[in-house]
Every structure is written in structure tokens, then in C-alpha cells.
C-alpha positions as CSV (number, residue, x, y, z in Angstrom):
1,X,39.3,4.9,-77.1
2,X,37.4,2.8,-75.1
3,X,37.0,2.8,-71.2
4,X,38.8,0.2,-69.5
5,X,37.6,-0.8,-65.7
6,X,39.7,-2.9,-63.2
7,X,38.9,-4.6,-60.2
8,X,41.0,-6.5,-57.7
9,X,38.7,-8.3,-55.2
10,X,40.0,-9.8,-52.3
11,X,37.9,-13.3,-51.2
12,X,38.3,-15.3,-48.1
13,X,39.9,-18.6,-49.3
14,X,43.4,-19.4,-49.9
15,X,43.3,-23.1,-48.9
16,X,40.9,-25.0,-50.8
17,X,42.6,-23.9,-54.3
18,X,39.6,-26.1,-56.0
19,X,37.4,-23.7,-54.7
20,X,39.4,-21.0,-55.8
21,X,39.6,-22.3,-59.3
22,X,35.6,-22.0,-59.6
23,X,35.4,-18.5,-58.5
24,X,38.1,-17.5,-60.6
25,X,36.3,-19.4,-63.6
26,X,33.2,-17.0,-63.2
27,X,35.6,-14.4,-64.4
28,X,36.8,-16.6,-67.2
29,X,33.8,-17.2,-68.5
30,X,33.1,-13.4,-69.3
31,X,33.8,-11.9,-72.8
32,X,35.4,-8.2,-72.7
33,X,37.1,-9.1,-69.5
34,X,40.9,-10.3,-69.1
35,X,41.9,-11.9,-65.9
36,X,45.3,-10.5,-65.4
37,X,46.3,-12.2,-62.2
38,X,45.0,-14.6,-59.5
39,X,46.9,-15.4,-56.6
40,X,46.3,-17.3,-53.1
41,X,48.0,-17.7,-49.7
42,X,47.4,-20.3,-47.4
43,X,48.7,-18.6,-44.2
44,X,47.1,-15.6,-45.2
45,X,43.6,-18.1,-46.4
46,X,42.9,-15.5,-48.9
47,X,42.8,-14.9,-52.4
48,X,43.2,-12.1,-55.1
49,X,42.1,-11.7,-58.0
50,X,42.7,-8.6,-60.7
51,X,40.9,-8.4,-63.7
52,X,40.0,-5.8,-66.2
53,X,37.9,-4.9,-69.2
54,X,34.8,-2.8,-70.8
55,X,32.7,-1.7,-67.5
56,X,29.7,-3.6,-68.2
57,X,31.7,-6.9,-68.9
58,X,33.5,-6.3,-65.5
59,X,30.2,-5.7,-63.4
60,X,28.9,-9.2,-64.7
61,X,31.9,-10.6,-64.0
62,X,32.4,-9.3,-60.4
63,X,28.6,-9.8,-59.7
64,X,28.9,-14.0,-60.8
65,X,32.4,-13.9,-59.0
66,X,30.7,-12.9,-56.1
67,X,27.8,-15.2,-56.2
68,X,30.2,-18.1,-56.4
69,X,32.4,-16.9,-53.5
70,X,29.4,-16.4,-51.6
71,X,28.1,-20.1,-52.5
72,X,31.4,-22.1,-51.3
73,X,33.1,-19.8,-48.4
74,X,31.4,-20.2,-44.9
75,X,33.1,-17.4,-42.6
76,X,31.5,-19.3,-39.6
77,X,34.8,-22.1,-40.7
78,X,37.3,-19.5,-41.7
79,X,41.2,-18.9,-40.0
80,X,43.6,-17.1,-41.5
81,X,46.5,-14.4,-40.8
82,X,45.4,-11.9,-42.8
83,X,42.1,-9.1,-41.2
84,X,39.1,-10.0,-42.9
85,X,35.5,-9.2,-42.4
86,X,33.3,-11.5,-45.0
87,X,33.7,-14.1,-47.5
88,X,34.1,-11.6,-50.7
89,X,36.3,-9.8,-48.1
90,X,37.2,-6.6,-50.6
91,X,36.1,-5.2,-54.1
92,X,37.8,-1.9,-55.1
93,X,37.3,-0.7,-58.3
94,X,40.0,1.0,-60.4
95,X,39.3,3.7,-63.2
96,X,42.1,2.9,-66.2
97,X,40.9,4.7,-68.9
98,X,38.7,7.1,-70.1
99,X,36.8,6.9,-66.8
100,X,36.2,9.2,-64.1
101,X,35.5,8.8,-60.8
102,X,31.9,9.8,-60.5
103,X,31.3,6.6,-62.9
104,X,33.5,4.6,-61.3
105,X,31.5,5.2,-57.7
106,X,28.2,4.7,-59.7
107,X,29.1,0.9,-60.8
108,X,30.6,0.4,-57.1
109,X,27.1,1.5,-56.1
110,X,25.6,-1.4,-58.5
111,X,27.7,-4.4,-57.4
112,X,26.8,-2.7,-53.8
113,X,23.2,-3.1,-54.1
114,X,23.4,-6.7,-55.7
115,X,25.8,-7.7,-53.0
116,X,23.1,-6.4,-50.4
117,X,20.5,-8.4,-52.1
118,X,22.7,-11.6,-51.5
119,X,22.2,-10.9,-47.8
120,X,26.2,-9.3,-47.6
121,X,26.6,-6.3,-45.0
122,X,28.1,-4.0,-47.7
123,X,30.2,-0.9,-46.4
124,X,31.4,1.5,-48.9
125,X,35.1,2.9,-48.5
126,X,37.8,5.6,-50.2
127,X,36.0,7.7,-52.8
128,X,32.8,5.5,-52.8
129,X,31.9,6.6,-49.7
130,X,30.7,9.9,-48.2
131,X,31.7,8.6,-44.6
132,X,35.0,10.4,-43.6
133,X,36.0,7.4,-40.9
134,X,35.4,5.2,-44.1
135,X,38.6,6.0,-45.7
136,X,40.3,2.5,-46.0
137,X,39.3,-1.5,-45.9
138,X,41.3,-1.4,-42.7
139,X,38.9,1.1,-41.0
140,X,35.8,-1.0,-42.2
141,X,37.2,-4.3,-40.7
142,X,38.0,-3.1,-38.0
143,X,37.0,-5.8,-35.0
144,X,37.3,-8.4,-38.0
145,X,34.6,-10.7,-38.9
146,X,34.4,-11.9,-35.1
147,X,33.5,-8.2,-33.8
148,X,31.1,-8.0,-36.8
149,X,28.1,-9.1,-35.0
150,X,28.2,-6.5,-32.0
151,X,29.1,-3.7,-34.5
152,X,26.1,-4.0,-36.4
153,X,24.2,-3.3,-33.4
154,X,25.6,0.5,-33.4
155,X,23.2,2.3,-35.9
156,X,26.7,4.4,-36.8
157,X,28.1,1.0,-38.2
158,X,24.8,-0.1,-40.2
159,X,26.0,-1.1,-43.8
160,X,25.4,1.0,-46.7
161,X,23.8,-1.9,-48.2
162,X,22.3,-5.1,-47.1
163,X,20.8,-6.4,-43.7
164,X,21.5,-5.1,-40.5
165,X,21.0,-8.3,-39.0
166,X,23.9,-10.3,-38.9
167,X,24.9,-12.8,-41.7
168,X,27.1,-15.1,-39.9
169,X,28.1,-17.0,-43.5
170,X,28.6,-14.5,-46.0
171,X,30.3,-11.6,-43.5
172,X,30.9,-8.5,-44.8
173,X,32.1,-6.6,-47.9
174,X,34.3,-3.2,-48.1
175,X,33.5,-1.9,-51.2
176,X,35.6,1.0,-52.8
177,X,37.1,2.8,-55.5
178,X,40.9,4.3,-55.8
179,X,43.3,4.4,-57.6
180,X,45.9,1.6,-58.6
181,X,47.4,0.0,-55.4
182,X,50.4,-2.0,-55.0
183,X,50.3,-5.0,-52.4
184,X,53.8,-5.3,-51.9
185,X,55.3,-7.9,-49.1
186,X,59.0,-8.1,-47.7
187,X,60.2,-11.3,-46.2
188,X,62.6,-11.6,-43.7
189,X,65.3,-13.8,-42.5
190,X,63.8,-14.4,-39.1
191,X,61.1,-16.1,-37.3
192,X,60.6,-13.8,-34.9
193,X,57.2,-12.0,-35.9
194,X,57.5,-9.3,-33.4
195,X,60.3,-7.8,-35.6
196,X,57.8,-7.9,-38.7
197,X,55.5,-6.1,-36.6
198,X,58.0,-3.5,-35.0
199,X,59.3,-2.4,-38.6
200,X,55.4,-2.5,-39.7
201,X,54.8,0.0,-37.1
202,X,57.8,2.1,-38.5
203,X,56.9,2.5,-42.0
204,X,52.6,2.7,-41.8
205,X,50.7,5.8,-41.7
206,X,48.9,5.3,-38.8
207,X,51.6,5.0,-36.6
208,X,53.8,8.0,-38.3
209,X,55.5,6.3,-41.1
210,X,54.8,6.9,-44.5
211,X,51.3,8.7,-45.4
212,X,50.6,5.8,-48.4
213,X,51.5,3.1,-46.7
214,X,49.5,0.5,-44.9
215,X,51.5,-2.3,-43.1
216,X,51.1,-5.6,-40.7
217,X,53.9,-7.9,-39.5
218,X,52.7,-11.6,-40.5
219,X,54.4,-15.0,-39.4
220,X,55.0,-17.1,-42.6
221,X,54.3,-20.6,-41.4
222,X,56.6,-23.7,-42.8
223,X,59.3,-21.3,-44.0
224,X,60.9,-20.2,-41.1
225,X,60.2,-16.5,-42.1
226,X,58.4,-13.2,-40.8
227,X,56.7,-10.6,-43.4
228,X,56.2,-7.1,-43.5
229,X,52.9,-7.4,-45.7
230,X,52.0,-3.8,-47.1
231,X,49.6,-1.7,-49.5
232,X,51.1,1.0,-51.4
233,X,48.3,3.5,-51.8
234,X,50.2,6.0,-54.0
235,X,53.1,5.0,-55.6
236,X,53.7,8.5,-56.9
237,X,54.2,10.1,-53.4
238,X,55.7,7.0,-51.7
239,X,57.5,4.7,-54.3
240,X,58.3,1.1,-53.8
241,X,62.0,1.6,-53.5
242,X,61.6,3.9,-50.9
243,X,59.5,1.8,-48.8
244,X,61.6,-1.3,-49.5
245,X,65.0,0.6,-48.6
246,X,63.2,1.9,-44.8
247,X,62.0,-1.9,-44.5
248,X,66.0,-3.0,-45.1
249,X,67.4,-0.2,-42.6
250,X,64.9,-0.9,-39.8
251,X,65.6,-4.7,-40.0
252,X,69.2,-4.1,-39.9
253,X,68.5,-2.7,-36.4
254,X,67.7,-6.3,-35.3
255,X,70.6,-8.0,-37.4
256,X,67.7,-9.4,-39.8
257,X,68.3,-9.1,-43.6
258,X,65.8,-9.2,-46.5
259,X,65.0,-13.1,-47.8
260,X,63.2,-11.8,-50.7
261,X,60.3,-9.6,-51.8
262,X,56.9,-10.3,-53.8
263,X,54.2,-8.3,-55.5
264,X,50.7,-9.5,-55.1
265,X,49.0,-8.8,-58.5
266,X,50.1,-6.6,-61.3
267,X,51.8,-3.2,-61.0
268,X,51.7,-0.2,-62.8
269,X,54.9,0.2,-65.0
270,X,55.4,4.1,-63.4
271,X,56.0,2.5,-60.4
272,X,58.9,0.0,-62.2
273,X,60.4,3.3,-63.6
274,X,61.2,5.0,-60.5
275,X,62.6,1.1,-59.1
276,X,65.0,1.1,-62.1
277,X,66.2,4.7,-61.9
278,X,67.1,4.2,-58.0
279,X,68.6,0.7,-58.4
280,X,70.4,1.0,-61.8
281,X,71.0,4.9,-61.5
282,X,69.6,5.3,-64.8
283,X,68.3,8.7,-63.6
284,X,66.6,9.9,-66.7
285,X,64.9,6.4,-67.2
286,X,61.4,6.3,-69.0
287,X,58.6,3.7,-69.5
288,X,58.9,4.7,-72.7
289,X,61.7,3.1,-73.7
290,X,60.4,0.1,-72.8
291,X,59.5,-1.3,-76.4
292,X,56.3,-3.4,-75.2
293,X,54.7,-0.3,-74.2
294,X,55.0,1.2,-77.3
295,X,52.5,-1.6,-78.6
296,X,49.9,-0.2,-76.5
297,X,49.4,2.8,-79.1
298,X,48.3,0.2,-81.3
299,X,45.7,-1.2,-79.5
300,X,42.1,-0.3,-79.7
């Protein structure tokens, strides 16, 4: 069985859709890579790509994608509601099949060296890093792009790759290795972003919520909604339905209901298995019952 690697880069552009398409085209052009999904958000001013394939093809696609993003995005002009530190903001690699963590880390470091050569400040995080304080993208993004220049003056925050002198155009990249992450947003029937912020505080790890949830409250301008924007780092230990029901319960305290939910990028089938068991009350349901899932055994 062949090796399969996934990459889920986030770039700091979600308003200029022509530029987004040019970046995505760099992935489409690489043989051996399948573009699973890409989406953009104008409020966040951010786009998320998801693609997978054989490791060498994924490396090539990632380098080309990053080079085009660095060509088109100038962080000196960037404004958006989502935390960010650079044009190519986050590049996580996810081993999908027949790959171990060590192999994936070696690939992440290879791409890190490439980005460093382009003048990007590269910070490794999660299993790609040997620094315990760099466990998540948020730990690397502390202070955001606006605080990066001063942060680079501190030797303890010199990048793993790239220059120590501030690059105002490109900024920095958080580059890591992790298990599949679920980007899950819950929209609320309110324009009061403080309610979303309080709910985010209730569910996220850093303030005493679920260990594998990162969350923040945002305002969805033009939609008359507030949003609890979340990353679920381990859907096995903290399943989707548990987080959603907690958000729903917390929102009810303020007399607010859930307007809808959205996934950003693809979702592991096993994560949806638990949703079906919970909401349909089909307690013995298994993804093996999904007809299309059985087709995977025929592919190779």
C-alpha cells in the first residue's frame, strides 16, 4: 500500500479571490496530488487548502503553493479577524496512511528549510518541534504579525529556520505535524460578539474547557451573527457532538440559539460516526456500514 500524506495550509488572503485561485492552481498542477477542498472567508481574510497524495508530490505542491502565496500576499496590507503571523500562516502535515511521525517530521523540516530560504521566519510546532512551549499554532502566533518584529529581538524566539531580521512582507509561518484536525464553527443568532467570546472561553482548553479544543469568538460582519470558531485537535477524545451540545447549552444561558454550523475543510469519517450514534441514537452504527467506505479497499 502506498504512502499518503495530507497538508492543510492556511494563507492570509480571503478577499482577493483571483489571488486565492492562483495559489490553489499551484496545487492543482501537481500530478500525484488530490485537492480535497479549499475555502475562503472574507471576514477572517484567510483561505484554507486541503490536499493529499504521495509524499514527494505533496512536498512539491506545498513549495509551489507557498512560493505563489509569498509572491501575491503582502502582510503590511493585511487586515482580518483571524489571528495570523504571516502570508503562509500555518502549514500542518498529517500522516494519513503508511507513514509514521518521524517520516512526516522530516518532510515538515524539508519544507521549513525551503521557506526559510525564501526569507520566511519558520517556527516548528507540535510534533515537528522539540520546544515544549511551541505546542500549537496559537502558541507561535502570540502577539500576531504586529508583535513579530519585537518578538524576533528575543533570542529565545529566534525562528527555527529563516532570518532573524524582520521580514515585513512575508512574516512568519507556523509549520507542524499533527493528527487530523477538525475546523468546526458554530454560528449564533446574535450580533453580540462578547457572548461568542464567553462561550469560547467555556469550551477551550486554555481557560478550563475541553483539553483538545481551541476556540475564539468572532463577529460575522454583514451576517448579523456571532461565531464560536474552533479547532478540535482530537475528535476521538473530544467528539464533535459533545462540543456542539456544550456550545448550545452555554448559548442558552444568554437566551441565544444556534443558527448553524460549518466545517472548514474535510472531516474524518470516524468523527461523523460518533455524530450519527449520538443524534440518530444508532448506538451500534459503524462507518463500515457506509457503502462508499467499502470502495476504499479496492483502491491501490
